[in-house]
N, C-alpha and C positions, 0 to 999 in steps of 0.2 A: 326380550335378550339379554340376560346379565353380563355383568363386566367386572371382570378381575382388576382389585386393585391391586398398583404396583408402586412398590417402594423403591425410586429411585434414588434415594440415600443410601437406604442398604445395598443397590447395585453397585453403585459406585464407592462404596465403604467409608462415605465419608460422615461426620455428624451434620446434625440441621445448621448448624452455626457456623459451616465451613464457606470458608471465601470462594468468591469468585476464582482467585487462582488456584486456591484446592481444587477446586472442583476440574478447573482446567488440566491440573495436573495430575487426578486418579485418573481424570478420564485418558488420557495418554499413557500411562503407564499399564494401565488394562487392555487397554486397545493393542498394546504391540504386543502385549501377552497374548491373547486370545484372537488376534489378525488370523484370518484364515490361510495364510500363506504361512505362517508359522506356527500356529497349532498343534500339537502333537495328535490331535483329535480333529479332523479336519471340520466335521460334521457337527459338532459341539463348539466346536473353536467360533464357527461363523454364526451360530444361534446364538452363542455369549456375546460376540462381536456386535451383532445388530442392537441386542439387548441395553449394551453400554450406550451403542451410539442412539437410543431412543432414551436412555437417561440423560446423557449430556446436552441434547438437542432440547430438553425440556428444563433441566439445572442451570444450563450455562447461557440460558435467556434471561435476563431477571425479567420480563414482565410474565413469562411463563412460570417461572418458578415461583411467585406469587401468586398467581391463579393455584399452582399446585399446591403450595403451601395450606392454602386455603380448602381444598380436597381435602385434603390428609388431616386436616383440622377436624372437618366434618366426618371422615371414617372415622377415627379413633374416638369420637366423642359418642359415637355407638347411633348417629344421626344418619348415616348412611350417607350415600352420594347417588345421583340420578343422572346419566347424562341426558342429553336433549333428543328429543325426539320419540319420547316414550321408552326411552329404554335403550333404543338402537342405536349404536353406535353411529355418529357424523361421517364417518368415513364410508357406511354403507347407505346402497338405493334404499329407500322405505317408500314403497308406490301407493298412493289415497287407498286404493279400494281393496280387492282380493287380494292384490300380489304384496307377499312381504319382504323382508328385508334378503338381496343378496349378499352373502358371506364369502370372503377374500382370505385365499391363507398363501404364504409363498413370498408375497411381497415386501416382506420386511418388517411390518409395523404391525403391533398387539391391538385389540380390541379397545383395551384401554386410552393408549396416544389417539387412534382415530376417534374414538370417544369426546376428547378433550382439547388435544392440542394440533389440531392437523389442519386449524386454519380457518379462514369463514367458508361458511358454507352454505352458499346460496347457487343460482342458478349457472354459477361457472366454475362451481367447486366440486369436490370429490367424488360424488354421483350426483348424477342433476338427470333429470327427467326435461326433454326437448316437449317443443311444443309440437303434436303430432299434425303430420302433413294430408290434411283431407281430402280426399277426392269425393265432389258433390256428388255424383253419380253412384260409386260404389262404397262410401263412406270408408275407404279403404285408408288406414291410416300407418306411419312408418313406426317402428319401435323407440322406443328411448334410448339417447346413446348414455352409456355409463362410464365412469371415471375415478382410478384410484389411484393411489399412489405406490411406487415401487422402490425399494431403497436400493442404489446401485453403489460399489463400492468404486474408489478410483481404478484400481486395477481391473475392477469389469469395463469401465469405462475407455481406458486404453486398449486392452485387448478385447474387447467383446465378451460374451457369455450366452450360454442359452440357462434359463430358468423355467423350474415348473411351478407354473401358478395353478392354485384349485379354485374354482367358483361354484359354490352353494346357490343353487338356484331355487326359489319358490316356487309353491306348488301356486299354480296360476288357470283359474277356469276350468275347474275341475279337474285339470293334467295335475298329474306328479309330480313332486321337485325332484329336481335330479342336481348329479354332480358333476362339473365336465372340468378335465383336465388338459394343461395348454401348457404346450414348451413354446415358449417367450424368448425370442432374438432380441437380445439386447448388442445394439452394431457398435462396432469401435467411434470414441469421438462422440458418444450421446452428452447431454450440456443439463445442464440442473432446468426443471422445467419442460424441458422436451418430452412431447409427449408419442407411446409407443401405440399404432392404430390394430385392433382384431379386426377384421371386417365381418359384420354381418353376428356378433359375439354380446350385441346387447339386449335389449329388450324385445318380447317377438311383437312382431307388425300384427294391424289389428285389420280382421276382412277383408286378407290376403295382401294386406301393405308388406312390406320388408321389412326386414328385422333394424334394430340399429346396430351400432359398431360400440367394441369395448374401447377403453381408452388407460393406457398404464403412464403417469405422469412420472419422471423421472426426478427422483430427490436424492443427490448424491451423498452418499455417506461422509459424517466429517472423517478426517484421517488425523491420526496423532503427531504427524508429522507436515503435512502440507497443508497449504490451504488455495482453495481453487479462484484463481480470474480468470473469465472465459476459457483460453484453452492452453492459458500458461499456470504454473504451480510456484508457489512461494514460500521457501524454508528458511524459521529462524537459526541462524547459525551462531551459536553461541562462541565467545572469542574470551580468553582471559587477557587482562590489560595487556600485558608482553606479547602475546601473539599480534595482538593487533599493533601495536607497535612495531614489533622488529618483521613483523609479516611470519609465514605459517603455510606449511603443507598439511593440508585435514583430509578426514576422509567424511564424506556425507551419503545418507542414503537417497535413492531417489526409486522409480520406480519400477526400473531395470536392473538394479540392484546398487552396487558402492560405486560412489564415483570418488576419484582426487580430484582436489579444488588447492589451487595456489590464493592465499590471501597476501597482497600486497600489503609490504611495510607502511603504517601508518594509513589503515583503513577505520574511518569513522563511522560510528553507529549509525546505522541505515542506508548503506552501503550498498548497493545492490550487485553481487555477482553473475554472471548473465554464463548458465550452461544450454547450449543451446540444441535445440531438438529433443529436451526431455520430459517435453511438456504432455499434454494430452493433443490426438491427430485433431488437426483442422478439416474443416469442412471441404477443402480442395486439394485434400492432400499435405503430406506432411507434418509436422506435428509443432507445438508450442514450443516456449524454453521454460527451464526451470532456472529461478533467482535464488541465490542463496542471500539471505537479509542479516548483516552483520548487525549484533547484539553485545554489547560488551559486560561480562557479567566480575564481578568482585566475589572475592572470597568473603564466605560468611562471617568468620574468624580467622587468626595467625596466629603461627608459635610467637615466641619471645624474636626467635631468631628472624622471622619474617618480619616482624614487627622493626626490628633496626635495620634490617634491609631496604623497608619501602621509608624509614625514616630516614637515611643515608642517599637515596634518591630525591626525598621531599627537598636536602639541604642542596646540593648540590646540581639539581635539573633547572634549566633556565625557563624551561615552558610553565607559560602563563596563561593558565585557561583562560582568565577573566579579562585578558587582553591587554 
């Protein structure tokens, strides 16, 4: 099975020399444009958003970025690149004997990402074969369990969603291969790493044994505005120095729309302002909170008039930041 190389730098529109901050800014800018909730073409926007998310997951991680840069050098030098498992992406189960690879679509990840960046690939990872449970009398064995990652947006985690996932099954023991399509229900409140079980949809059983199960493991998509910790969301609230000193009324995004927020005078960097009940669903009902975390930004340049005002402030202020 061939795997098409993905140019993540081109996807994010940044040069190879881009800093980590440049990559983060590019992701946020593109994610806001192509987010399914705001894109003019929802289907195209969703596909582009997933592609941007995948690129950022690799280039936004220093270790994965180094690995990717080595792969790109091999690809551009004409030497080619080969994923492990004999060309079968690591995100796909590859049985030992006559069973071929399972192929998925609709999970939100490309073959290229699954081949190189989907994490550890051992008996506990993306697609795995479990030990058959043999009956000594009949030699019946339960089929293997299969597991794959599925990319879920925070909006889907909040409201729940219905996703169409397609599984292309290989031919086995003389039986022709087939393609199955599932309507997968993503329940509200799913968390990173949680598994969605499709009973009986894994590998076939042997000698009358039951089939295995299929598990879709949730991977929360990076969001341009929010970070996730358990059921709470965190938003970086950028303030001008005078807003932090004097206080301000600002509007910030939430998963439910816009929200007005009152910043108290004298707010220091790192101050957390809580908006109760605007996080993700909790296991036992209710929702977590949204925290706006104060960050003070300074202008990169000033006009002569602005400089004069800052100089006058420096002369007249009694504030001593160094004690």
